[in-house]
N, C-alpha and C positions, 0 to 999 in steps of 0.2 A: 140631631133638633135638627137638621138644617133639611131634610129629607120627611118632616114633620107638617103637614099642612096645617098645621092649627097653630105653631109655633108662632109664628110672625105674629099671632093673637098678643104673647106675652113679649114682644117687643119695642121699643120706640118704633113712634109711624113713620122717623127716616129711614131709620135702619129696618125695620119689615118692608119697606118699597124696593131698596137695595136690593134687599136678600129675596124680593120676586122676580127682580130683574135677572137676578145672576141665577135663580133657579128655571126662567124662563129659557133662558140659554143654555144651560146644560141639560134642558127637554132637547131643544130645538139639536143642538150638538149631536148627541147621542142618537136622536133619531136620523141625521144626515150619517152616523158612521156606521152604523144597525144598515143603513139602506148601501154603503160601500160595499160592506163588508158580502152581503147577500150579492155585486154583483161578480164581486171576487172570487168566491164559492159557488157562485151557483145553485144557492140554499132557496127551497120555495117560504117565505114568511107569508104569504097570503092567509094562512088558516092560520097563524100564531097570536096571540091578544098580545100587547106590551103595555096596556093597562092606560091607556090614551092618551098616548105620544102620538098620534095622528098618522101611522106610518100607512 
């Protein structure tokens, strides 16, 4: 449910806004982890699709 973009429409407005903030932070942290991992391993991620994470 937390990864369904439409899930926020089924919840209360206050809870939905908090979940959106948490999901945004999760996406940002995941992006940072991917970048850190690529620096450590030397993997080239320039040709990989990350589904709009913005890396």
